[in-house]
Structure formats: C-alpha cells, structure tokens
C-alpha positions as CSV (number, residue, x, y, z in Angstrom):
1,M,-38.8,26.5,-23.4
2,N,-39.2,23.6,-25.7
3,T,-37.5,22.4,-28.9
4,S,-39.4,20.1,-31.4
5,T,-39.1,19.4,-34.8
6,V,-41.5,20.2,-37.9
7,A,-41.1,17.2,-39.9
8,L,-41.7,16.7,-43.7
9,P,-44.6,14.6,-44.2
10,A,-43.7,11.0,-43.9
11,G,-44.9,9.1,-47.3
12,G,-47.3,10.3,-49.7
13,A,-46.3,12.2,-52.6
14,P,-42.5,11.6,-53.6
15,L,-40.3,14.7,-53.0
16,P,-39.6,17.0,-56.1
17,A,-36.4,16.6,-57.8
18,P,-33.5,15.8,-57.2
19,G,-35.3,13.8,-54.3
20,R,-33.5,12.8,-51.0
21,R,-29.9,13.4,-51.8
22,V,-29.2,16.8,-53.3
23,L,-26.0,16.8,-54.7
24,L,-24.7,20.5,-54.4
25,S,-23.4,22.3,-57.1
26,A,-19.8,24.4,-57.3
27,L,-21.8,27.4,-56.7
28,D,-23.0,25.9,-53.3
29,V,-19.8,24.4,-52.3
30,Y,-18.3,27.9,-52.2
31,W,-19.8,28.4,-49.1
32,V,-19.0,25.5,-47.1
33,A,-17.2,27.1,-44.5
34,L,-19.3,30.3,-43.8
35,P,-21.4,30.4,-40.5
36,P,-24.9,29.8,-41.0
37,V,-26.9,33.0,-42.2
38,R,-28.7,34.1,-39.2
39,C,-31.9,36.5,-39.2
40,V,-34.1,38.1,-36.8
41,F,-37.6,39.6,-37.2
42,L,-38.8,41.7,-34.5
43,F,-42.8,42.2,-33.9
44,Q,-44.6,44.2,-31.6
45,S,-46.8,42.1,-29.4
46,P,-50.1,41.4,-31.4
47,P,-53.0,42.6,-29.8
48,S,-55.3,40.0,-28.1
49,V,-53.0,37.2,-29.3
50,Q,-51.4,34.8,-26.9
51,F,-47.8,33.7,-27.8
52,T,-49.0,30.2,-27.8
53,D,-51.1,31.2,-30.6
54,V,-48.5,32.7,-32.7
55,V,-46.1,29.7,-32.0
56,S,-49.1,27.1,-33.2
57,A,-49.6,29.7,-36.2
58,L,-45.9,29.9,-37.4
59,R,-45.6,26.2,-36.7
60,S,-48.2,24.9,-38.8
61,S,-47.6,27.4,-41.5
62,L,-44.0,26.3,-41.6
63,E,-45.2,22.6,-41.9
64,R,-47.3,23.6,-44.9
65,V,-44.5,25.1,-46.8
66,L,-41.7,22.8,-46.1
67,P,-42.4,20.3,-48.3
68,A,-42.1,23.0,-51.4
69,F,-38.3,23.6,-49.7
70,H,-37.7,20.1,-48.7
71,P,-33.6,20.6,-48.9
72,F,-34.2,22.9,-45.8
73,A,-35.1,20.0,-43.8
74,G,-31.9,18.1,-44.6
75,V,-28.5,17.5,-43.4
76,L,-25.5,19.0,-44.8
77,T,-23.1,15.8,-45.3
78,Y,-19.8,15.2,-46.9
79,S,-19.2,11.8,-48.9
80,P,-15.6,11.1,-48.3
81,D,-15.6,7.9,-51.3
82,S,-17.1,10.7,-53.7
83,H,-15.4,13.7,-52.2
84,A,-18.9,15.4,-52.8
85,L,-21.5,17.6,-50.6
86,S,-24.6,16.9,-50.5
87,I,-27.9,17.6,-48.4
88,V,-29.4,14.2,-47.4
89,L,-32.9,13.8,-46.4
90,P,-33.7,10.8,-44.1
91,E,-36.9,9.1,-44.0
92,A,-37.4,10.9,-40.8
93,C,-36.2,14.6,-41.3
94,G,-37.4,18.1,-40.5
95,V,-36.6,21.5,-38.9
96,A,-35.9,22.1,-35.4
97,F,-38.3,24.5,-34.1
98,V,-37.4,26.3,-30.8
99,E,-39.8,28.1,-28.4
100,A,-38.3,30.3,-26.0
101,K,-38.6,33.4,-23.4
102,T,-36.4,36.1,-22.5
103,D,-36.5,39.5,-20.3
104,L,-35.1,41.4,-23.1
105,E,-37.3,44.6,-24.0
106,L,-38.3,45.1,-27.8
107,D,-37.7,48.8,-27.5
108,N,-34.5,49.0,-25.7
109,L,-33.0,46.0,-28.0
110,V,-29.5,46.7,-29.6
111,D,-28.0,45.7,-32.9
112,D,-25.3,43.2,-31.7
113,D,-24.1,39.6,-32.0
114,D,-25.3,38.7,-28.6
115,V,-28.7,39.6,-29.3
116,L,-28.6,37.8,-32.6
117,R,-27.3,34.8,-30.8
118,Q,-29.8,34.8,-28.3
119,L,-32.8,35.2,-30.6
120,S,-31.9,32.7,-33.4
121,P,-31.1,29.3,-33.6
122,D,-27.6,27.7,-33.5
123,I,-27.2,25.2,-36.2
124,H,-23.4,25.8,-36.6
125,R,-21.3,22.5,-36.4
126,D,-17.8,22.3,-36.4
127,E,-17.9,19.2,-38.3
128,L,-20.3,17.7,-41.1
129,P,-22.8,16.6,-40.9
130,A,-24.9,19.8,-39.8
131,P,-28.6,20.7,-40.3
132,V,-29.5,23.1,-43.0
133,M,-31.8,25.0,-41.0
134,A,-33.9,25.9,-37.9
135,V,-36.3,28.4,-36.7
136,Q,-36.9,30.2,-33.1
137,V,-39.9,32.2,-31.7
138,T,-39.1,34.2,-28.7
139,E,-41.5,35.9,-26.5
140,I,-39.9,39.3,-25.5
141,V,-40.9,42.3,-23.4
142,G,-43.1,43.9,-25.9
143,G,-42.8,41.8,-28.8
144,V,-42.2,38.4,-30.6
145,A,-39.1,37.7,-32.3
146,V,-39.0,35.3,-35.2
147,G,-35.5,34.1,-35.9
148,M,-34.0,31.9,-38.5
149,A,-30.6,30.1,-39.3
150,V,-30.1,28.6,-42.8
151,H,-26.7,27.2,-44.3
152,H,-25.6,29.2,-47.4
153,C,-24.9,26.0,-49.0
154,A,-28.8,25.5,-49.3
155,A,-29.8,28.7,-51.0
156,D,-28.7,32.4,-51.8
157,G,-30.3,35.3,-50.9
158,R,-32.8,35.2,-53.6
159,G,-33.7,31.8,-52.5
160,Q,-34.2,32.4,-48.8
161,L,-36.1,35.4,-49.9
162,R,-38.8,32.7,-51.7
163,F,-38.9,30.8,-48.6
164,L,-39.8,33.6,-46.4
165,E,-42.3,35.0,-49.2
166,M,-44.0,31.5,-49.1
167,W,-43.8,31.2,-45.6
168,T,-45.3,34.4,-44.5
169,A,-48.2,34.2,-47.4
170,T,-49.0,30.8,-45.8
171,A,-49.3,32.0,-42.4
172,R,-51.6,34.7,-43.5
173,G,-53.9,32.1,-44.9
174,Q,-53.0,33.1,-48.6
175,V,-51.2,31.6,-51.7
176,C,-48.0,33.0,-52.7
177,P,-48.1,34.1,-56.5
178,G,-45.5,32.5,-58.8
179,P,-44.2,29.2,-59.9
180,E,-42.9,26.4,-57.4
181,P,-39.4,26.9,-56.1
182,L,-36.6,24.6,-57.8
183,H,-33.8,23.0,-56.3
184,D,-32.6,20.6,-58.7
185,R,-28.8,21.4,-59.3
186,R,-28.6,20.3,-62.8
187,L,-30.0,23.4,-63.4
188,V,-26.5,25.2,-62.8
189,R,-24.4,22.7,-64.7
190,F,-21.4,24.0,-66.6
191,H,-18.3,22.6,-67.9
192,G,-15.8,21.8,-65.2
193,D,-18.0,22.1,-62.6
194,D,-17.4,18.8,-60.7
195,D,-13.4,19.8,-61.1
196,L,-14.4,23.4,-59.4
197,A,-16.3,21.9,-56.6
198,R,-13.3,19.7,-55.7
199,L,-11.1,22.5,-55.8
200,Y,-13.2,24.8,-53.6
201,L,-13.3,21.9,-51.0
202,Q,-9.4,22.0,-51.1
203,Q,-9.1,25.4,-50.6
204,L,-12.1,26.1,-48.2
205,A,-12.5,23.1,-46.1
206,P,-9.2,20.9,-46.8
207,D,-10.0,18.8,-43.5
208,L,-13.4,17.7,-44.2
209,P,-15.7,16.6,-42.6
210,R,-14.2,19.5,-40.3
211,V,-15.4,22.8,-41.5
212,A,-14.5,25.4,-38.6
213,P,-14.3,28.5,-40.4
214,K,-11.4,30.7,-40.3
215,E,-11.8,33.1,-37.8
216,D,-12.1,37.0,-39.0
217,I,-8.6,38.8,-38.9
218,A,-9.8,41.6,-36.5
219,R,-11.0,39.0,-34.3
220,E,-8.1,37.1,-34.3
221,Q,-6.2,40.0,-33.0
222,G,-8.6,40.7,-30.5
223,H,-10.2,44.1,-32.0
224,A,-13.4,44.8,-30.8
225,L,-15.8,45.1,-33.5
226,S,-18.7,47.5,-33.6
227,R,-22.4,47.0,-35.3
228,R,-24.7,49.7,-35.9
229,T,-27.6,50.1,-38.5
230,F,-28.5,53.3,-40.6
231,T,-31.5,53.9,-42.4
232,F,-31.5,56.2,-45.4
233,S,-35.0,57.7,-46.4
234,A,-35.9,57.7,-50.1
235,S,-35.2,61.4,-50.3
236,A,-31.5,60.9,-49.2
237,V,-31.2,57.9,-51.7
238,R,-32.5,59.9,-54.3
239,R,-30.3,62.8,-53.7
240,L,-27.5,60.4,-53.7
241,K,-28.0,58.9,-57.0
242,Q,-28.8,62.6,-58.2
243,R,-25.2,63.8,-57.1
244,L,-23.5,60.7,-58.4
245,A,-25.2,60.6,-61.9
246,A,-24.0,64.1,-62.2
247,T,-20.5,63.8,-60.7
248,A,-20.0,60.5,-63.0
249,N,-21.4,62.3,-65.9
250,T,-23.8,59.2,-66.6
251,R,-27.0,59.8,-68.8
252,T,-28.9,57.7,-66.3
253,Y,-29.0,57.5,-62.5
254,P,-27.3,54.6,-61.0
255,S,-29.2,51.8,-59.3
256,T,-30.0,51.7,-55.6
257,F,-27.3,49.0,-54.8
258,A,-24.8,50.9,-57.0
259,A,-25.3,54.3,-55.2
260,M,-25.5,52.5,-51.6
261,A,-22.4,50.4,-52.4
262,S,-20.4,53.6,-53.8
263,L,-21.3,55.3,-50.4
264,G,-20.3,52.5,-48.3
265,W,-17.1,51.7,-49.9
266,V,-16.0,55.4,-49.9
267,S,-17.2,56.0,-46.3
268,M,-15.2,52.9,-44.8
269,A,-12.0,54.5,-46.5
270,R,-12.1,57.6,-45.3
271,A,-13.3,56.5,-41.6
272,R,-10.4,54.0,-41.8
273,G,-8.1,57.0,-42.6
274,F,-7.0,55.3,-46.1
275,T,-5.6,58.4,-48.0
276,D,-2.5,56.5,-49.3
277,D,-1.8,54.8,-52.9
278,T,-2.5,51.3,-51.3
279,R,-5.7,49.6,-53.0
280,V,-8.6,49.3,-50.9
281,F,-11.1,46.3,-52.1
282,V,-14.6,46.0,-52.4
283,V,-16.2,42.8,-52.9
284,F,-20.0,41.5,-53.5
285,L,-22.4,39.2,-55.1
286,A,-24.0,39.4,-58.4
287,D,-27.3,37.0,-59.3
288,C,-26.1,35.5,-62.5
289,R,-29.2,33.8,-62.9
290,A,-30.2,35.5,-66.1
291,H,-26.6,35.4,-67.5
292,M,-25.9,31.7,-67.4
293,S,-25.7,29.8,-70.2
294,P,-28.4,28.9,-70.4
295,P,-30.1,31.2,-68.3
296,V,-31.2,29.7,-64.6
297,P,-34.8,30.0,-63.8
298,G,-35.7,32.8,-61.6
299,E,-37.4,30.3,-59.2
300,Y,-34.2,28.3,-58.9
301,V,-33.5,28.2,-55.1
302,G,-29.8,27.2,-54.9
303,N,-26.9,29.4,-55.0
304,S,-26.2,31.2,-58.5
305,V,-24.2,34.2,-57.6
306,A,-20.8,35.3,-58.9
307,L,-18.0,37.1,-57.0
308,C,-17.4,40.9,-58.1
309,T,-14.5,42.5,-57.0
310,A,-13.1,46.1,-57.7
311,S,-10.4,48.1,-55.9
312,L,-9.3,52.0,-56.1
313,S,-6.3,53.3,-54.0
314,G,-7.2,55.1,-50.8
315,L,-6.2,58.5,-52.4
316,E,-8.7,57.9,-55.2
317,L,-11.6,57.1,-53.0
318,T,-11.0,59.8,-50.4
319,R,-10.7,62.6,-52.9
320,P,-13.8,64.8,-53.6
321,E,-14.5,62.7,-57.0
322,G,-14.0,59.4,-55.0
323,P,-17.6,58.6,-54.9
324,S,-18.1,58.9,-58.4
325,M,-14.9,56.8,-59.4
326,A,-16.1,54.2,-56.7
327,L,-19.5,54.1,-58.6
328,L,-18.0,53.7,-62.0
329,A,-15.9,50.9,-60.7
330,I,-18.7,49.0,-59.3
331,Q,-20.9,49.4,-62.2
332,E,-18.0,48.0,-64.3
333,A,-17.9,44.9,-62.0
334,V,-21.4,44.4,-62.5
335,A,-21.1,44.6,-66.4
336,E,-18.1,42.1,-66.5
337,V,-20.5,39.5,-64.3
338,K,-23.3,40.0,-67.0
339,R,-21.0,39.2,-69.9
340,D,-19.5,36.3,-68.5
341,P,-20.6,35.6,-64.9
342,L,-18.2,32.5,-64.3
343,V,-14.8,33.8,-66.2
344,D,-12.9,33.7,-62.9
345,R,-14.4,31.2,-61.0
346,A,-11.2,29.3,-60.0
347,Q,-9.8,32.4,-58.8
348,W,-12.6,33.6,-56.4
349,C,-11.0,32.0,-53.3
350,A,-7.6,33.4,-54.2
351,K,-9.0,36.9,-54.8
352,F,-10.6,37.1,-51.7
353,A,-7.7,35.6,-49.8
354,A,-5.5,38.0,-51.2
355,I,-7.1,41.5,-50.1
356,P,-4.8,42.8,-47.2
357,P,-6.4,42.7,-43.7
358,G,-8.4,45.7,-43.2
359,R,-8.1,46.9,-46.5
360,G,-11.7,45.3,-47.9
361,V,-15.3,46.0,-47.9
362,V,-17.6,43.1,-47.9
363,L,-21.1,44.1,-49.5
364,A,-23.8,41.7,-48.5
365,G,-27.5,41.8,-48.8
366,S,-29.4,43.9,-51.4
367,P,-32.0,46.7,-51.5
368,W,-34.3,44.4,-52.9
369,F,-34.3,42.2,-50.0
370,H,-37.7,43.4,-48.7
371,A,-37.3,41.9,-45.0
372,Y,-39.9,44.9,-43.6
373,E,-42.7,43.0,-45.9
374,M,-42.4,39.7,-44.1
375,D,-45.7,39.8,-42.3
376,F,-46.8,36.4,-40.6
377,G,-50.4,37.9,-40.0
378,F,-49.4,40.0,-37.0
379,G,-48.3,42.9,-39.0
380,R,-44.8,44.1,-40.5
381,P,-41.8,43.6,-38.3
382,A,-40.6,46.8,-36.0
383,R,-36.9,45.8,-36.9
384,F,-35.0,43.1,-38.6
385,L,-31.2,42.0,-37.7
386,T,-29.0,39.4,-39.5
387,S,-25.6,38.2,-39.2
388,M,-22.3,39.8,-40.4
389,N,-18.8,38.2,-40.1
390,H,-16.2,40.1,-41.6
391,D,-14.4,43.7,-40.2
392,G,-15.5,46.1,-43.1
393,E,-18.8,44.2,-43.9
394,I,-21.7,46.1,-44.8
395,M,-25.3,44.7,-45.1
396,L,-28.1,46.2,-47.5
397,I,-31.8,45.6,-47.2
398,A,-34.7,47.7,-48.0
399,G,-35.8,49.9,-45.5
400,R,-39.2,50.1,-43.6
401,E,-40.5,52.9,-45.5
402,P,-41.2,52.8,-49.3
403,G,-37.7,53.6,-51.0
404,S,-35.5,53.9,-47.9
405,V,-32.7,51.5,-47.4
406,Q,-31.3,50.1,-44.5
407,L,-27.4,50.0,-44.2
408,S,-25.7,48.0,-41.1
409,V,-22.0,48.0,-40.6
410,L,-19.5,45.9,-39.1
411,I,-16.3,47.8,-38.1
412,D,-13.6,48.2,-35.7
413,A,-15.2,50.0,-32.8
414,E,-12.3,53.1,-32.8
415,K,-13.5,53.7,-36.3
416,M,-17.3,53.9,-35.6
417,P,-17.6,57.4,-34.9
418,A,-15.9,58.6,-38.0
419,L,-18.1,56.3,-40.0
420,H,-21.1,57.5,-38.2
421,A,-20.3,61.0,-38.7
422,T,-19.6,60.6,-42.6
423,F,-23.2,58.9,-42.7
424,Q,-24.8,61.9,-40.9
425,L,-23.3,64.1,-43.3
426,E,-25.1,62.1,-46.1
427,R,-28.2,61.8,-44.5
428,H,-28.4,65.4,-44.0
429,G,-31.0,64.6,-41.2
430,D,-33.4,62.8,-43.1
431,A,-32.9,59.4,-41.6
432,N,-32.7,58.1,-38.2
433,A,-29.8,56.0,-36.8
C-alpha cells in the first residue's frame, strides 16, 4: 500500500564510531554472498487498535531506535580501489518501511518460502550496492505481520536480537536495559584479518560487485524442498537431556543447544537413510565474543561467530548409540572453538564447500533466541517464521512456552515423512507440530 523511508535524523549529534563508513571485518565479509536474513513475527489482531495505529507505533519506535543501530540504515558497498567491503551511510539514508495488506489468514498460514516472501521485504540484490535492512508491516486476516530483512554482513544473530529487544522495548514505551550497542569493527581486529577478508571475497564473491549467491545444490537439481516446524515441550527437552547424559556417561546434562543439535543431526541421517560408512557432516556457528583475544564486548553488534564442524559416519549416527556419539562430537567442536575460535579461519570456505551434496546438516539459530518475547505493545507473537537456505538446514529458537524449543527444518520433500516420524517418536506426544 505504501513504501517510505525511516531516516536517520539529519544533522544533530555525530554518529557513534565508526561514523558514516563502517569498514567491515573479515568476520562480516564471510557473509557477503548469503541472501539477507528474513524473519516474520505474526500477531493476533490487537483489540480495538487500528492497523494505521500499529503502523504509526512501529514506525515512530523504529525512528527512535535507529540511531543506536545506524549501520542498519546504510548501504553495503564494495570499493574496487581498496578491495574492501563497507557499510556506507550517505547524508540522507534510512530504512525502507513497507506497509502492505493481504488476504492471507493468520490461522491458515503455512510455513513456506512463499509466505515468507510475501510478508517480509526484499532487499536482495545481485550486485552491490545493496540496502542493509528493510521492514514490512502487513495487515493479514485476523492479525498483523511484522517482517524484517537484514544483511548478515551487518550483524550476527546476537546483534540482530539486541536490535529487536531495543525496538520492541521502545515500541512499548520502555527503556531496554543494558549498554549501548557497539559497531566499531576495530573491536574484532586480529593478525592477518585484512588478508583474510580479501581471501573470503576471492572465494565467495570473485565477481564483485556482483554477489549473486550460488543456489543450493538440491534446488539446482530441481528437488522439491519441504519446510516444517516442530515444537518440543520443556518436558520433552528435559527427557532428551537426561537420556543423552545417561547414554554418553557425562556428569552433567548437556546444554539445550547440544541436545537439540544432536537430535537434529541424527534424525536427518536416519530420515535420509544414511546407514553406510560415508561421513555425514554437521555445521553450526558459535558465538566467540568471550573467547577472542582480547575478548569482544557482549554489546558488539557485528559478526563475532566461528564456524564449527563435526562428522560421523552414517552407520555411527544411525546406531542406537548414535545420539550420544553425536552429542560428544558437537561438544568437542564447541570446546575447540573456546580454545581458539579462529584457528582454522582460512579454511572455513573450503571446509563448507567440501561437504558432499546431501551429506550435510546445517544448524542455525539458537535456543537463546527468544523470538516469542518480542512484544511491540500488542502482545507476544503467535508465530515466528524465518528464512532457510540449504537442504538439510535446521533452525533452532526458543519456543513460545517456557523451556520449549522450536525446531524448523528444510529437507527434500520425499524425506520429510521419515523425519516427521522420527521427531514424533522423540516428542512422545508432548508437543504439537
């Protein structure tokens, strides 16, 4: 219905460091070719509140919080002279704000890419420059959808979560506790980082300023991919941790992430029928702020995550002791990152590219990402959707109920029934698909 711009205030106080040109770090550059991260919060229609009032509240609160996240109002830019990637903020810059309306019904929405595309803004560009962020507010039948797209180069999951926490608090007329967000990439400098940034650009976007991402191999081959979301109740998660601790003979219960990651890795292997000696890989990211030297402040918004990988044979994963073996392998991968988060940084691209098609499980998100706590002033979300890019991808977030976990999967449609059956057995009827 309308597209406008929520602009950074013109004039006034200077922007926080690093100002109007944010020279991105190697840890940001790694994400240059990934499609923007898209997410949608679905809310029941607020009682006695007009859609125009919802739009006004979201727009005004975004305007107030944007100066603290000024790089989000910028443009992702490649400088051929310096072979560097930056976020540039011209004098007149801001975030696109889309107002839309659809006949989609909240109660009948399905979790698929078409719905996500309709309810979130499109900032994807095949060539730089490209916008960093946009917002879309959509009136749907029975509710309101708040969609957002952010380029991964600007922020990792923790940085995006901090933005959402501050935006929703501002929309509610509250002050979000905690220090001001930091965007200065000098906080993540390390020896050889400039060379590493150039290496990533050569490997991931050799035709800059063109950055068209390579299509997932399953989509290239015409395979139909299916999405589905499962919720594991707090009691189901607790039972899983107890069983894994017992079978792995560990002294303490595993973390929620390690337990759910193990379940997802094993379940994917079983659903795909991997019972041979060929390796099945799992890939995930670990927040390395506390493990960098020197440590990176927790309020840093930019990327500070390290690539973690592990592998076991299909035979090992699908044995009765497969879940405990998967757990120990994931815990060891996390321990390696804590010891030295950047030890194999020059091999990240090669390690991911070397995974044979169909033999990888990509874990994204985290159980600490509390999407269902994002209240803009008209209640908690009824549902949350987010983008997924790879066959075999699993997205983890905190569930709507305390202690629960929402797990979304993207897999070859022919394998989804087997995966669904595996999850049903694990949940023992304690959660709803």
